[in-house]
Jmol script that loads the backbone (N, CA, C; Angstrom):
load data "model"
ATOM      1  N   MET A   1      87.413 203.184 -97.355  1.00  0.00           N
ATOM      2  CA  MET A   1      87.143 203.013 -98.760  1.00  0.00           C
ATOM      3  C   MET A   1      85.862 203.767 -99.121  1.00  0.00           C
ATOM      4  N   ALA A   2      85.910 204.616-100.153  1.00  0.00           N
ATOM      5  CA  ALA A   2      84.762 205.401-100.576  1.00  0.00           C
ATOM      6  C   ALA A   2      83.736 204.516-101.270  1.00  0.00           C
ATOM      7  N   LYS A   3      82.488 204.773-100.981  1.00  0.00           N
ATOM      8  CA  LYS A   3      81.402 204.007-101.572  1.00  0.00           C
ATOM      9  C   LYS A   3      81.100 204.556-102.966  1.00  0.00           C
ATOM     10  N   SER A   4      80.991 203.666-103.951  1.00  0.00           N
ATOM     11  CA  SER A   4      80.670 204.071-105.313  1.00  0.00           C
ATOM     12  C   SER A   4      79.204 204.471-105.391  1.00  0.00           C
ATOM     13  N   THR A   5      78.931 205.493-106.142  1.00  0.00           N
ATOM     14  CA  THR A   5      77.562 205.956-106.286  1.00  0.00           C
ATOM     15  C   THR A   5      77.146 205.932-107.749  1.00  0.00           C
ATOM     16  N   THR A   6      75.866 205.719-107.982  1.00  0.00           N
ATOM     17  CA  THR A   6      75.368 205.713-109.350  1.00  0.00           C
ATOM     18  C   THR A   6      74.564 206.970-109.639  1.00  0.00           C
ATOM     19  N   SER A   7      74.727 207.973-108.814  1.00  0.00           N
ATOM     20  CA  SER A   7      74.031 209.236-109.026  1.00  0.00           C
ATOM     21  C   SER A   7      74.883 210.162-109.874  1.00  0.00           C
ATOM     22  N   HIS A   8      74.208 211.082-110.525  1.00  0.00           N
ATOM     23  CA  HIS A   8      74.924 212.082-111.326  1.00  0.00           C
ATOM     24  C   HIS A   8      74.301 213.437-111.042  1.00  0.00           C
ATOM     25  N   VAL A   9      75.145 214.434-110.879  1.00  0.00           N
ATOM     26  CA  VAL A   9      74.694 215.808-110.699  1.00  0.00           C
ATOM     27  C   VAL A   9      75.089 216.583-111.937  1.00  0.00           C
ATOM     28  N   LEU A  10      74.095 217.136-112.623  1.00  0.00           N
ATOM     29  CA  LEU A  10      74.341 217.888-113.848  1.00  0.00           C
ATOM     30  C   LEU A  10      75.189 219.119-113.548  1.00  0.00           C
ATOM     31  N   SER A  11      76.217 219.333-114.356  1.00  0.00           N
ATOM     32  CA  SER A  11      77.088 220.484-114.125  1.00  0.00           C
ATOM     33  C   SER A  11      77.039 221.505-115.265  1.00  0.00           C
ATOM     34  N   ASP A  12      76.397 221.187-116.375  1.00  0.00           N
ATOM     35  CA  ASP A  12      76.300 222.090-117.529  1.00  0.00           C
ATOM     36  C   ASP A  12      75.356 223.245-117.180  1.00  0.00           C
ATOM     37  N   ARG A  13      75.917 224.398-116.916  1.00  0.00           N
ATOM     38  CA  ARG A  13      75.139 225.562-116.473  1.00  0.00           C
ATOM     39  C   ARG A  13      74.081 225.974-117.492  1.00  0.00           C
ATOM     40  N   ASP A  14      74.394 225.885-118.783  1.00  0.00           N
ATOM     41  CA  ASP A  14      73.410 226.250-119.810  1.00  0.00           C
ATOM     42  C   ASP A  14      72.204 225.307-119.764  1.00  0.00           C
ATOM     43  N   GLN A  15      72.470 224.015-119.610  1.00  0.00           N
ATOM     44  CA  GLN A  15      71.375 223.046-119.527  1.00  0.00           C
ATOM     45  C   GLN A  15      70.557 223.249-118.252  1.00  0.00           C
ATOM     46  N   ILE A  16      71.249 223.514-117.160  1.00  0.00           N
ATOM     47  CA  ILE A  16      70.543 223.752-115.891  1.00  0.00           C
ATOM     48  C   ILE A  16      69.620 224.953-116.033  1.00  0.00           C
ATOM     49  N   GLU A  17      70.107 226.009-116.663  1.00  0.00           N
ATOM     50  CA  GLU A  17      69.298 227.211-116.865  1.00  0.00           C
ATOM     51  C   GLU A  17      68.090 226.918-117.758  1.00  0.00           C
ATOM     52  N   ALA A  18      68.310 226.171-118.845  1.00  0.00           N
ATOM     53  CA  ALA A  18      67.212 225.831-119.760  1.00  0.00           C
ATOM     54  C   ALA A  18      66.156 224.977-119.056  1.00  0.00           C
ATOM     55  N   ILE A  19      66.595 224.013-118.279  1.00  0.00           N
ATOM     56  CA  ILE A  19      65.664 223.143-117.549  1.00  0.00           C
ATOM     57  C   ILE A  19      64.902 223.958-116.508  1.00  0.00           C
ATOM     58  N   SER A  20      65.610 224.824-115.812  1.00  0.00           N
ATOM     59  CA  SER A  20      64.973 225.665-114.805  1.00  0.00           C
ATOM     60  C   SER A  20      63.899 226.557-115.426  1.00  0.00           C
ATOM     61  N   LYS A  21      64.172 227.108-116.598  1.00  0.00           N
ATOM     62  CA  LYS A  21      63.178 227.953-117.294  1.00  0.00           C
ATOM     63  C   LYS A  21      61.933 227.140-117.639  1.00  0.00           C
ATOM     64  N   ARG A  22      62.126 225.910-118.094  1.00  0.00           N
ATOM     65  CA  ARG A  22      60.983 225.049-118.426  1.00  0.00           C
ATOM     66  C   ARG A  22      60.139 224.754-117.191  1.00  0.00           C
ATOM     67  N   VAL A  23      60.808 224.471-116.083  1.00  0.00           N
ATOM     68  CA  VAL A  23      60.087 224.166-114.849  1.00  0.00           C
ATOM     69  C   VAL A  23      59.310 225.398-114.378  1.00  0.00           C
ATOM     70  N   LYS A  24      59.920 226.562-114.457  1.00  0.00           N
ATOM     71  CA  LYS A  24      59.232 227.795-114.062  1.00  0.00           C
ATOM     72  C   LYS A  24      58.036 228.071-114.967  1.00  0.00           C
ATOM     73  N   ARG A  25      58.186 227.787-116.263  1.00  0.00           N
ATOM     74  CA  ARG A  25      57.079 227.944-117.202  1.00  0.00           C
ATOM     75  C   ARG A  25      55.943 226.994-116.817  1.00  0.00           C
ATOM     76  N   ALA A  26      56.297 225.762-116.475  1.00  0.00           N
ATOM     77  CA  ALA A  26      55.287 224.776-116.066  1.00  0.00           C
ATOM     78  C   ALA A  26      54.581 225.226-114.794  1.00  0.00           C
ATOM     79  N   GLN A  27      55.329 225.844-113.870  1.00  0.00           N
ATOM     80  CA  GLN A  27      54.706 226.356-112.642  1.00  0.00           C
ATOM     81  C   GLN A  27      53.648 227.406-112.988  1.00  0.00           C
ATOM     82  N   GLY A  28      53.983 228.279-113.914  1.00  0.00           N
ATOM     83  CA  GLY A  28      53.027 229.302-114.349  1.00  0.00           C
ATOM     84  C   GLY A  28      51.806 228.685-115.003  1.00  0.00           C
ATOM     85  N   GLN A  29      52.034 227.671-115.828  1.00  0.00           N
ATOM     86  CA  GLN A  29      50.922 226.990-116.486  1.00  0.00           C
ATOM     87  C   GLN A  29      50.040 226.275-115.466  1.00  0.00           C
ATOM     88  N   LEU A  30      50.655 225.690-114.458  1.00  0.00           N
ATOM     89  CA  LEU A  30      49.887 224.996-113.427  1.00  0.00           C
ATOM     90  C   LEU A  30      49.046 225.993-112.624  1.00  0.00           C
ATOM     91  N   GLY A  31      49.613 227.166-112.380  1.00  0.00           N
ATOM     92  CA  GLY A  31      48.841 228.224-111.722  1.00  0.00           C
ATOM     93  C   GLY A  31      47.641 228.629-112.563  1.00  0.00           C
ATOM     94  N   ALA A  32      47.834 228.660-113.879  1.00  0.00           N
ATOM     95  CA  ALA A  32      46.736 228.988-114.787  1.00  0.00           C
ATOM     96  C   ALA A  32      45.641 227.926-114.707  1.00  0.00           C
ATOM     97  N   VAL A  33      46.029 226.668-114.570  1.00  0.00           N
ATOM     98  CA  VAL A  33      45.054 225.583-114.436  1.00  0.00           C
ATOM     99  C   VAL A  33      44.202 225.821-113.187  1.00  0.00           C
ATOM    100  N   SER A  34      44.842 226.144-112.098  1.00  0.00           N
ATOM    101  CA  SER A  34      44.121 226.400-110.850  1.00  0.00           C
ATOM    102  C   SER A  34      43.130 227.555-111.013  1.00  0.00           C
ATOM    103  N   ARG A  35      43.594 228.639-111.647  1.00  0.00           N
ATOM    104  CA  ARG A  35      42.708 229.794-111.865  1.00  0.00           C
ATOM    105  C   ARG A  35      41.538 229.421-112.774  1.00  0.00           C
ATOM    106  N   MET A  36      41.830 228.644-113.805  1.00  0.00           N
ATOM    107  CA  MET A  36      40.780 228.238-114.739  1.00  0.00           C
ATOM    108  C   MET A  36      39.710 227.404-114.036  1.00  0.00           C
ATOM    109  N   LEU A  37      40.140 226.531-113.136  1.00  0.00           N
ATOM    110  CA  LEU A  37      39.186 225.727-112.364  1.00  0.00           C
ATOM    111  C   LEU A  37      38.306 226.630-111.505  1.00  0.00           C
ATOM    112  N   GLU A  38      38.949 227.572-110.837  1.00  0.00           N
ATOM    113  CA  GLU A  38      38.209 228.489-109.960  1.00  0.00           C
ATOM    114  C   GLU A  38      37.239 229.366-110.741  1.00  0.00           C
ATOM    115  N   GLU A  39      37.599 229.705-111.976  1.00  0.00           N
ATOM    116  CA  GLU A  39      36.761 230.563-112.817  1.00  0.00           C
ATOM    117  C   GLU A  39      35.653 229.783-113.524  1.00  0.00           C
ATOM    118  N   GLY A  40      35.686 228.465-113.398  1.00  0.00           N
ATOM    119  CA  GLY A  40      34.662 227.658-114.045  1.00  0.00           C
ATOM    120  C   GLY A  40      34.833 227.531-115.548  1.00  0.00           C
ATOM    121  N   ARG A  41      36.068 227.525-116.007  1.00  0.00           N
ATOM    122  CA  ARG A  41      36.334 227.400-117.448  1.00  0.00           C
ATOM    123  C   ARG A  41      35.984 225.999-117.927  1.00  0.00           C
ATOM    124  N   SER A  42      35.900 225.844-119.234  1.00  0.00           N
ATOM    125  CA  SER A  42      35.491 224.561-119.815  1.00  0.00           C
ATOM    126  C   SER A  42      36.553 223.487-119.608  1.00  0.00           C
ATOM    127  N   CYS A  43      36.079 222.249-119.567  1.00  0.00           N
ATOM    128  CA  CYS A  43      36.980 221.103-119.408  1.00  0.00           C
ATOM    129  C   CYS A  43      38.015 221.081-120.533  1.00  0.00           C
ATOM    130  N   ASP A  44      37.569 221.387-121.749  1.00  0.00           N
ATOM    131  CA  ASP A  44      38.491 221.381-122.894  1.00  0.00           C
ATOM    132  C   ASP A  44      39.670 222.319-122.666  1.00  0.00           C
ATOM    133  N   GLU A  45      39.369 223.533-122.267  1.00  0.00           N
ATOM    134  CA  GLU A  45      40.428 224.522-122.038  1.00  0.00           C
ATOM    135  C   GLU A  45      41.378 224.080-120.919  1.00  0.00           C
ATOM    136  N   ILE A  46      40.808 223.535-119.856  1.00  0.00           N
ATOM    137  CA  ILE A  46      41.618 223.122-118.703  1.00  0.00           C
ATOM    138  C   ILE A  46      42.517 221.949-119.071  1.00  0.00           C
ATOM    139  N   VAL A  47      41.954 220.972-119.768  1.00  0.00           N
ATOM    140  CA  VAL A  47      42.750 219.801-120.162  1.00  0.00           C
ATOM    141  C   VAL A  47      43.865 220.197-121.117  1.00  0.00           C
ATOM    142  N   ILE A  48      43.607 221.116-122.018  1.00  0.00           N
ATOM    143  CA  ILE A  48      44.657 221.599-122.932  1.00  0.00           C
ATOM    144  C   ILE A  48      45.789 222.225-122.129  1.00  0.00           C
ATOM    145  N   GLN A  49      45.444 223.023-121.117  1.00  0.00           N
ATOM    146  CA  GLN A  49      46.471 223.655-120.277  1.00  0.00           C
ATOM    147  C   GLN A  49      47.221 222.604-119.469  1.00  0.00           C
ATOM    148  N   MET A  50      46.504 221.607-118.953  1.00  0.00           N
ATOM    149  CA  MET A  50      47.149 220.520-118.210  1.00  0.00           C
ATOM    150  C   MET A  50      48.113 219.745-119.110  1.00  0.00           C
ATOM    151  N   SER A  51      47.732 219.561-120.347  1.00  0.00           N
ATOM    152  CA  SER A  51      48.599 218.880-121.304  1.00  0.00           C
ATOM    153  C   SER A  51      49.887 219.669-121.522  1.00  0.00           C
ATOM    154  N   ALA A  52      49.771 220.988-121.572  1.00  0.00           N
ATOM    155  CA  ALA A  52      50.949 221.836-121.734  1.00  0.00           C
ATOM    156  C   ALA A  52      51.876 221.712-120.531  1.00  0.00           C
ATOM    157  N   VAL A  53      51.291 221.635-119.327  1.00  0.00           N
ATOM    158  CA  VAL A  53      52.085 221.460-118.110  1.00  0.00           C
ATOM    159  C   VAL A  53      52.834 220.134-118.174  1.00  0.00           C
ATOM    160  N   SER A  54      52.121 219.091-118.530  1.00  0.00           N
ATOM    161  CA  SER A  54      52.714 217.758-118.608  1.00  0.00           C
ATOM    162  C   SER A  54      53.859 217.719-119.623  1.00  0.00           C
ATOM    163  N   LYS A  55      53.636 218.313-120.781  1.00  0.00           N
ATOM    164  CA  LYS A  55      54.677 218.335-121.822  1.00  0.00           C
ATOM    165  C   LYS A  55      55.900 219.110-121.339  1.00  0.00           C
ATOM    166  N   ALA A  56      55.702 220.232-120.684  1.00  0.00           N
ATOM    167  CA  ALA A  56      56.825 221.040-120.189  1.00  0.00           C
ATOM    168  C   ALA A  56      57.642 220.265-119.165  1.00  0.00           C
ATOM    169  N   ILE A  57      56.969 219.578-118.251  1.00  0.00           N
ATOM    170  CA  ILE A  57      57.668 218.812-117.216  1.00  0.00           C
ATOM    171  C   ILE A  57      58.416 217.633-117.837  1.00  0.00           C
ATOM    172  N   ASN A  58      57.755 216.912-118.745  1.00  0.00           N
ATOM    173  CA  ASN A  58      58.417 215.780-119.392  1.00  0.00           C
ATOM    174  C   ASN A  58      59.619 216.226-120.217  1.00  0.00           C
ATOM    175  N   THR A  59      59.486 217.335-120.923  1.00  0.00           N
ATOM    176  CA  THR A  59      60.614 217.846-121.705  1.00  0.00           C
ATOM    177  C   THR A  59      61.770 218.222-120.793  1.00  0.00           C
ATOM    178  N   ALA A  60      61.481 218.841-119.662  1.00  0.00           N
ATOM    179  CA  ALA A  60      62.530 219.186-118.698  1.00  0.00           C
ATOM    180  C   ALA A  60      63.218 217.922-118.192  1.00  0.00           C
ATOM    181  N   ALA A  61      62.445 216.903-117.884  1.00  0.00           N
ATOM    182  CA  ALA A  61      63.016 215.651-117.384  1.00  0.00           C
ATOM    183  C   ALA A  61      63.869 214.963-118.449  1.00  0.00           C
ATOM    184  N   PHE A  62      63.367 214.895-119.677  1.00  0.00           N
ATOM    185  CA  PHE A  62      64.137 214.286-120.764  1.00  0.00           C
ATOM    186  C   PHE A  62      65.428 215.061-121.023  1.00  0.00           C
ATOM    187  N   THR A  63      65.352 216.376-120.962  1.00  0.00           N
ATOM    188  CA  THR A  63      66.540 217.205-121.157  1.00  0.00           C
ATOM    189  C   THR A  63      67.562 216.944-120.051  1.00  0.00           C
ATOM    190  N   LEU A  64      67.101 216.850-118.821  1.00  0.00           N
ATOM    191  CA  LEU A  64      67.983 216.570-117.688  1.00  0.00           C
ATOM    192  C   LEU A  64      68.677 215.220-117.868  1.00  0.00           C
ATOM    193  N   ILE A  65      67.917 214.212-118.240  1.00  0.00           N
ATOM    194  CA  ILE A  65      68.494 212.877-118.420  1.00  0.00           C
ATOM    195  C   ILE A  65      69.485 212.865-119.576  1.00  0.00           C
ATOM    196  N   SER A  66      69.118 213.450-120.709  1.00  0.00           N
ATOM    197  CA  SER A  66      70.021 213.412-121.869  1.00  0.00           C
ATOM    198  C   SER A  66      71.296 214.211-121.616  1.00  0.00           C
ATOM    199  N   ALA A  67      71.175 215.348-120.954  1.00  0.00           N
ATOM    200  CA  ALA A  67      72.371 216.136-120.631  1.00  0.00           C
ATOM    201  C   ALA A  67      73.265 215.381-119.651  1.00  0.00           C
ATOM    202  N   SER A  68      72.657 214.690-118.703  1.00  0.00           N
ATOM    203  CA  SER A  68      73.427 213.895-117.744  1.00  0.00           C
ATOM    204  C   SER A  68      74.124 212.734-118.433  1.00  0.00           C
ATOM    205  N   LEU A  69      73.423 212.068-119.348  1.00  0.00           N
ATOM    206  CA  LEU A  69      74.042 210.975-120.101  1.00  0.00           C
ATOM    207  C   LEU A  69      75.243 211.482-120.903  1.00  0.00           C
ATOM    208  N   LYS A  70      75.070 212.626-121.525  1.00  0.00           N
ATOM    209  CA  LYS A  70      76.164 213.208-122.311  1.00  0.00           C
ATOM    210  C   LYS A  70      77.370 213.477-121.415  1.00  0.00           C
ATOM    211  N   GLU A  71      77.142 214.110-120.268  1.00  0.00           N
ATOM    212  CA  GLU A  71      78.243 214.382-119.353  1.00  0.00           C
ATOM    213  C   GLU A  71      78.904 213.093-118.891  1.00  0.00           C
ATOM    214  N   CYS A  72      78.104 212.114-118.602  1.00  0.00           N
ATOM    215  CA  CYS A  72      78.616 210.840-118.106  1.00  0.00           C
ATOM    216  C   CYS A  72      79.532 210.186-119.148  1.00  0.00           C
ATOM    217  N   ILE A  73      79.104 210.221-120.389  1.00  0.00           N
ATOM    218  CA  ILE A  73      79.892 209.614-121.472  1.00  0.00           C
ATOM    219  C   ILE A  73      81.168 210.414-121.715  1.00  0.00           C
ATOM    220  N   VAL A  74      81.052 211.725-121.752  1.00  0.00           N
ATOM    221  CA  VAL A  74      82.206 212.590-122.022  1.00  0.00           C
ATOM    222  C   VAL A  74      83.224 212.518-120.891  1.00  0.00           C
ATOM    223  N   GLU A  75      82.735 212.521-119.650  1.00  0.00           N
ATOM    224  CA  GLU A  75      83.650 212.482-118.505  1.00  0.00           C
ATOM    225  C   GLU A  75      84.342 211.134-118.381  1.00  0.00           C
ATOM    226  N   GLY A  76      83.709 210.085-118.846  1.00  0.00           N
ATOM    227  CA  GLY A  76      84.310 208.757-118.796  1.00  0.00           C
ATOM    228  C   GLY A  76      84.662 208.295-117.398  1.00  0.00           C
ATOM    229  N   LYS A  77      83.808 208.582-116.432  1.00  0.00           N
ATOM    230  CA  LYS A  77      84.070 208.175-115.054  1.00  0.00           C
ATOM    231  C   LYS A  77      84.073 206.650-114.948  1.00  0.00           C
ATOM    232  N   THR A  78      84.716 206.160-113.915  1.00  0.00           N
ATOM    233  CA  THR A  78      84.811 204.713-113.724  1.00  0.00           C
ATOM    234  C   THR A  78      83.453 204.079-113.491  1.00  0.00           C
ATOM    235  N   ASN A  79      82.495 204.821-112.954  1.00  0.00           N
ATOM    236  CA  ASN A  79      81.164 204.263-112.717  1.00  0.00           C
ATOM    237  C   ASN A  79      80.168 204.697-113.791  1.00  0.00           C
ATOM    238  N   SER A  80      80.656 205.140-114.948  1.00  0.00           N
ATOM    239  CA  SER A  80      79.759 205.673-115.972  1.00  0.00           C
ATOM    240  C   SER A  80      78.767 204.637-116.477  1.00  0.00           C
ATOM    241  N   ASP A  81      79.158 203.365-116.532  1.00  0.00           N
ATOM    242  CA  ASP A  81      78.211 202.337-116.979  1.00  0.00           C
ATOM    243  C   ASP A  81      77.036 202.234-116.021  1.00  0.00           C
ATOM    244  N   ALA A  82      77.311 202.249-114.726  1.00  0.00           N
ATOM    245  CA  ALA A  82      76.245 202.162-113.720  1.00  0.00           C
ATOM    246  C   ALA A  82      75.364 203.404-113.762  1.00  0.00           C
ATOM    247  N   VAL A  83      75.973 204.570-113.907  1.00  0.00           N
ATOM    248  CA  VAL A  83      75.206 205.812-113.977  1.00  0.00           C
ATOM    249  C   VAL A  83      74.357 205.816-115.238  1.00  0.00           C
ATOM    250  N   THR A  84      74.941 205.404-116.352  1.00  0.00           N
ATOM    251  CA  THR A  84      74.201 205.345-117.613  1.00  0.00           C
ATOM    252  C   THR A  84      72.992 204.423-117.488  1.00  0.00           C
ATOM    253  N   GLU A  85      73.191 203.276-116.880  1.00  0.00           N
ATOM    254  CA  GLU A  85      72.080 202.333-116.696  1.00  0.00           C
ATOM    255  C   GLU A  85      70.972 202.949-115.847  1.00  0.00           C
ATOM    256  N   LYS A  86      71.356 203.638-114.779  1.00  0.00           N
ATOM    257  CA  LYS A  86      70.364 204.277-113.906  1.00  0.00           C
ATOM    258  C   LYS A  86      69.611 205.370-114.669  1.00  0.00           C
ATOM    259  N   LEU A  87      70.332 206.174-115.461  1.00  0.00           N
ATOM    260  CA  LEU A  87      69.694 207.241-116.232  1.00  0.00           C
ATOM    261  C   LEU A  87      68.758 206.672-117.294  1.00  0.00           C
ATOM    262  N   GLN A  88      69.133 205.556-117.889  1.00  0.00           N
ATOM    263  CA  GLN A  88      68.265 204.900-118.875  1.00  0.00           C
ATOM    264  C   GLN A  88      66.975 204.436-118.218  1.00  0.00           C
ATOM    265  N   LYS A  89      67.066 203.914-116.996  1.00  0.00           N
ATOM    266  CA  LYS A  89      65.861 203.506-116.264  1.00  0.00           C
ATOM    267  C   LYS A  89      64.977 204.700-115.976  1.00  0.00           C
ATOM    268  N   LEU A  90      65.588 205.830-115.617  1.00  0.00           N
ATOM    269  CA  LEU A  90      64.805 207.051-115.394  1.00  0.00           C
ATOM    270  C   LEU A  90      64.103 207.473-116.674  1.00  0.00           C
ATOM    271  N   PHE A  91      64.813 207.417-117.779  1.00  0.00           N
ATOM    272  CA  PHE A  91      64.253 207.760-119.087  1.00  0.00           C
ATOM    273  C   PHE A  91      63.037 206.883-119.368  1.00  0.00           C
ATOM    274  N   LEU A  92      63.177 205.592-119.176  1.00  0.00           N
ATOM    275  CA  LEU A  92      62.073 204.665-119.444  1.00  0.00           C
ATOM    276  C   LEU A  92      60.896 204.889-118.502  1.00  0.00           C
ATOM    277  N   SER A  93      61.166 205.374-117.297  1.00  0.00           N
ATOM    278  CA  SER A  93      60.075 205.638-116.364  1.00  0.00           C
ATOM    279  C   SER A  93      59.182 206.780-116.847  1.00  0.00           C
ATOM    280  N   LEU A  94      59.701 207.626-117.722  1.00  0.00           N
ATOM    281  CA  LEU A  94      58.926 208.730-118.273  1.00  0.00           C
ATOM    282  C   LEU A  94      58.156 208.337-119.531  1.00  0.00           C
ATOM    283  N   ALA A  95      58.591 207.256-120.160  1.00  0.00           N
ATOM    284  CA  ALA A  95      57.987 206.844-121.439  1.00  0.00           C
ATOM    285  C   ALA A  95      56.610 206.262-121.251  1.00  0.00           C
TER     286      ALA A  95
END
end "model"
wireframe off; spacefill off
backbone 0.3
color backbone group
């Protein structure tokens, strides 16, 4: 008997690409933070850049969760309620 799982793997290629671009942008911003620290830039400038990194990562995570919820609802899988509940918990963990 197969074990039921509450995990979901995003299959929407457009969403995966958009999320990947956001993560790569955040990587670049994080690299900028490191350089700014090494260069002795002001706290204000560094914190603003860190805020941009945080926003990019959170937006990527929210996009991943919402796209997964959409797929889960549209696919109507037998375990969609459990997956939806798990995704909602992930969403709340970011709030």
